[in-house]
C-alpha positions in Angstrom: 28.3 -23.2 -15.1 24.6 -24.1 -15.5 24.2 -24.0 -11.7 25.6 -20.5 -11.6 23.3 -19.3 -14.3 20.4 -21.0 -12.6 21.2 -19.3 -9.3 21.6 -15.9 -11.0 18.2 -16.3 -12.6 16.6 -17.2 -9.3 18.2 -14.2 -7.7 17.0 -11.8 -10.4 13.5 -13.3 -10.2 13.6 -12.8 -6.4 14.7 -9.1 -6.8 12.0 -8.6 -9.5 9.3 -9.9 -7.1 10.5 -7.7 -4.3 10.3 -4.7 -6.6 6.8 -5.6 -7.7 5.7 -6.0 -4.1 7.4 -2.7 -3.1 5.7 -0.7 -5.9 2.3 -2.3 -5.1 2.7 -1.3 -1.5 3.7 2.2 -2.5 0.7 2.4 -4.8 -1.6 1.3 -2.0 -0.2 3.8 0.4 -0.4 6.8 -2.1 -4.0 6.5 -3.2 -5.4 9.7 -4.5 -8.9 8.7 -5.4 -10.9 5.7 -4.1 -14.4 5.3 -5.5 -15.5 2.4 -3.3 -19.1 3.3 -3.5 -18.9 3.3 -7.4 -20.5 6.7 -7.7 -18.2 8.1 -10.4 -18.0 7.7 -14.1 -14.6 7.1 -15.7 -14.5 10.6 -17.0 -15.3 12.1 -13.6 -12.7 9.9 -11.9 -10.1 11.1 -14.5 -11.0 14.8 -13.9 -10.8 14.4 -10.1 -7.5 12.6 -10.3 -6.2 15.5 -12.4 -7.4 18.0 -9.9 -5.7 16.1 -7.1 -2.5 15.8 -9.0 -2.4 19.6 -9.7 -3.1 20.3 -6.0 -0.3 17.9 -4.9 2.1 19.5 -7.4 1.3 23.0 -6.1 1.5 22.2 -2.4 3.8 19.2 -2.0 1.1 17.6 0.3 -1.0 14.5 -0.1 -4.5 15.3 -1.6 -7.2 12.7 -1.6 -10.8 12.1 -2.4 -13.0 9.1 -1.7 -16.5 7.7 -1.8 -17.7 4.9 0.4 -20.9 2.9 1.0 -19.7 1.3 4.2 -18.0 3.3 6.9 -17.5 0.2 9.1 -19.7 1.6 11.9 -17.5 4.7 12.1 -18.6 8.3 12.0 -17.9 10.2 8.8 -15.2 12.1 10.5 -13.5 9.1 12.0 -13.7 7.1 8.7 -12.1 10.0 6.8 -9.3 10.5 9.3 -8.6 6.7 9.4 -8.6 6.6 5.6 -6.0 9.3 5.4 -3.9 7.7 8.1 -3.9 4.4 6.3 -2.9 5.7 2.9 -0.2 8.3 3.6 2.9 8.8 5.6 2.9 12.6 5.0 2.2 15.1 7.8 0.4 17.5 5.5 -2.7 16.9 3.4 -6.3 17.4 2.7 -9.0 14.9 1.9 -12.6 15.3 0.6 -15.1 12.5 0.8 -18.7 11.4 0.2 -19.9 9.0 2.8 -23.1 7.2 1.6 -23.3 5.1 4.8 -23.6 8.2 7.0 -25.0 10.4 4.2 -22.4 13.1 4.7 -19.9 15.0 2.7 -16.6 15.6 4.5 -13.4 17.7 4.4 -10.5 17.1 6.7 -7.1 18.9 6.7 -3.9 17.7 8.3 -0.5 19.3 9.3 0.1 22.6 7.4 -3.4 22.3 5.8 -5.1 23.0 9.1 -4.0 26.6 8.9 -5.7 27.0 5.6 -8.9 25.0 6.2 -10.4 27.2 8.9 -13.9 26.8 10.3 -15.3 29.4 7.9 -13.4 27.9 4.9 -14.8 24.5 5.8 -18.3 25.8 5.5 -17.5 27.3 2.1 -16.1 24.0 0.8 -19.1 22.1 2.1 -21.4 24.7 0.5 -19.6 24.1 -2.9 -20.5 20.4 -3.0 -23.8 20.3 -1.1 -26.3 21.1 -3.9 -24.7 18.6 -6.3 -24.5 15.8 -3.8 -28.1 16.4 -2.8 -29.0 16.1 -6.5 -27.0 12.8 -6.7 -24.4 14.5 -8.9 -21.6 12.9 -6.9 -18.7 13.6 -9.4 -19.7 17.2 -9.7 -19.9 17.5 -5.9 -16.3 16.3 -5.4 -15.0 18.4 -8.3 -16.7 21.5 -6.8 -15.3 20.9 -3.4 -11.7 20.5 -4.8 -12.1 23.7 -6.8 -13.0 25.5 -3.6 -10.0 23.9 -1.8 -7.8 25.2 -4.6 -9.3 28.7 -4.2 -8.8 28.6 -0.4 -5.1 27.6 -0.8 -4.6 30.5 -3.1 -6.4 33.1 -1.0 -5.8 32.2 2.6 -2.8 33.4 4.6 -2.0 30.7 7.1 0.1 33.0 9.3 -3.0 35.0 10.2 -4.8 31.9 11.5 -4.7 29.8 14.6 -5.7 26.3 15.9 -8.2 25.7 18.6 -8.1 22.1 20.1 -11.6 21.1 21.0 -10.3 18.3 23.2 -7.9 20.3 25.4 -8.9 24.0 24.8 -5.4 24.8 23.7 -4.9 27.6 21.2 -1.8 27.6 18.9 -1.0 30.3 16.4 1.0 29.8 13.3 4.3 31.0 14.9 3.9 28.7 17.9 3.1 25.8 15.6 6.3 26.2 13.6 8.6 26.7 16.5 11.6 24.4 16.7 12.9 21.5 14.7 11.6 17.9 14.4 13.8 15.0 15.7 14.5 14.0 12.1 15.7 17.5 11.2 17.9 17.6 14.3 19.5 14.3 13.4 20.1 15.3 9.8 21.6 18.6 10.9 23.9 16.9 13.4 25.0 14.3 10.9 25.7 17.1 8.3 27.7 19.1 10.9 29.8 16.0 11.9 30.4 15.2 8.3 31.5 18.7 7.4 33.7 18.9 10.5 35.3 15.6 9.7 36.1 16.5 6.1 37.6 19.8 7.3 39.7 18.2 10.0 40.8 15.5 7.6 41.8 18.0 5.0 43.9 20.0 7.4 45.6 17.0 8.8 46.4 15.7 5.3 47.6 19.1 4.1 49.9 19.8 6.9 50.7 16.2 7.6 49.9 16.4 11.3 50.7 13.5 13.6 47.9 13.2 16.1 49.1 13.8 19.6 52.7 14.8 18.5 52.3 18.2 16.9 52.7 21.4 19.0 52.6 24.9 17.8 55.2 27.2 19.5 52.9 30.1 20.3 55.5 31.9 22.5 58.0 31.9 19.6 55.7 32.7 16.7 52.9 34.7 18.4 52.8 38.5 18.9 50.3 40.9 20.5 49.7 44.5 19.6 47.5 46.8 21.7 46.1 50.1 20.5 44.4 52.7 22.6 40.8 53.5 21.4 38.2 55.9 22.9 34.5 56.2 22.2 32.6 59.5 22.5 28.9 59.8 22.9 27.6 62.3 20.3 23.8 62.2 20.2 20.8 60.0 20.9 17.7 59.3 18.8 14.6 57.5 20.0 12.2 55.9 17.4 8.8 54.8 18.5 6.5 52.4 16.6 3.3 50.5 17.3 3.8 46.8 18.0 0.9 44.6 17.1 0.1 42.5 20.2 -1.6 39.1 20.2 -4.7 38.6 22.2 -4.5 36.8 25.6 -5.6 33.5 24.1 -2.5 33.4 21.8 -4.2 34.1 18.5 -3.8 37.2 16.4 -6.8 39.5 16.3 -8.8 39.0 13.1 -7.2 35.6 12.3 -9.3 32.6 11.3 -10.0 29.8 13.7 -9.4 26.2 12.8 -11.1 23.8 15.3 -9.0 20.7 15.5 -9.0 17.4 17.4 -6.8 14.3 17.5 -8.2 11.4 15.6 -8.0 7.7 16.4 -4.4 7.6 15.1 -3.4 10.6 17.2 -3.1 12.9 14.1 -4.6 16.4 14.5 -7.0 17.6 11.8 -9.4 20.4 11.0 -12.5 20.5 8.8 -16.0 19.2 9.1 -18.9 17.4 7.5 -22.6 18.0 6.5 -25.5 15.7 6.2 -27.3 15.4 2.8 
């Protein structure tokens, strides 16, 4: 009896350790704010975390902010993209940062966020934080940038915008970027269809007590066909003309905002920019 209790206790302790390790990994992967350069007060960090939480709630994306004093010999853009890749599994998100090593403020957008953070919007977000970061008001700089991000998300219509890949020259408008289903979505849809079909077939077989391979329906005996004569007469014809808005030859809608994107070290495409201070 004592051995069983001891084994049960060891098992529960093992499960508890696994849960702790799981939650610690989750917490590490879902960082919202990382003040590695120690530039923020506790009050500023709390306010920025609140801003990030509200943005995540409103968008369903991953929103992040960071400060660093050591970019590891990477450019500000590369460091920001790498930071985002290492701390999220989401396809969509936005990250703002203060890189003291390269002396730059940074904004990068991923996935759906790229259609909001256009080149012109990038400059507006950098403008919002530039004066404060130049005056060494780092917390105010990040808060101002995030407020501008929130304003952009409310005002911008992503369907009007397009992506320009600076590496390949490819142009992708919103409709083209949302064409088709992902592999995961296809697998989920296939599984759901198979499950629904299986339940339906099983219900029919159970209800009518079919024996697979033995039941035959006597269609000659029970079936019947009735034919009716029907004639159609052409009465009148109406022609309606309307102007169809055409896209420009490069695939983008006229008047739409351009987001210059490129693939980072991890292969993830992002828009945005940075500015020296």
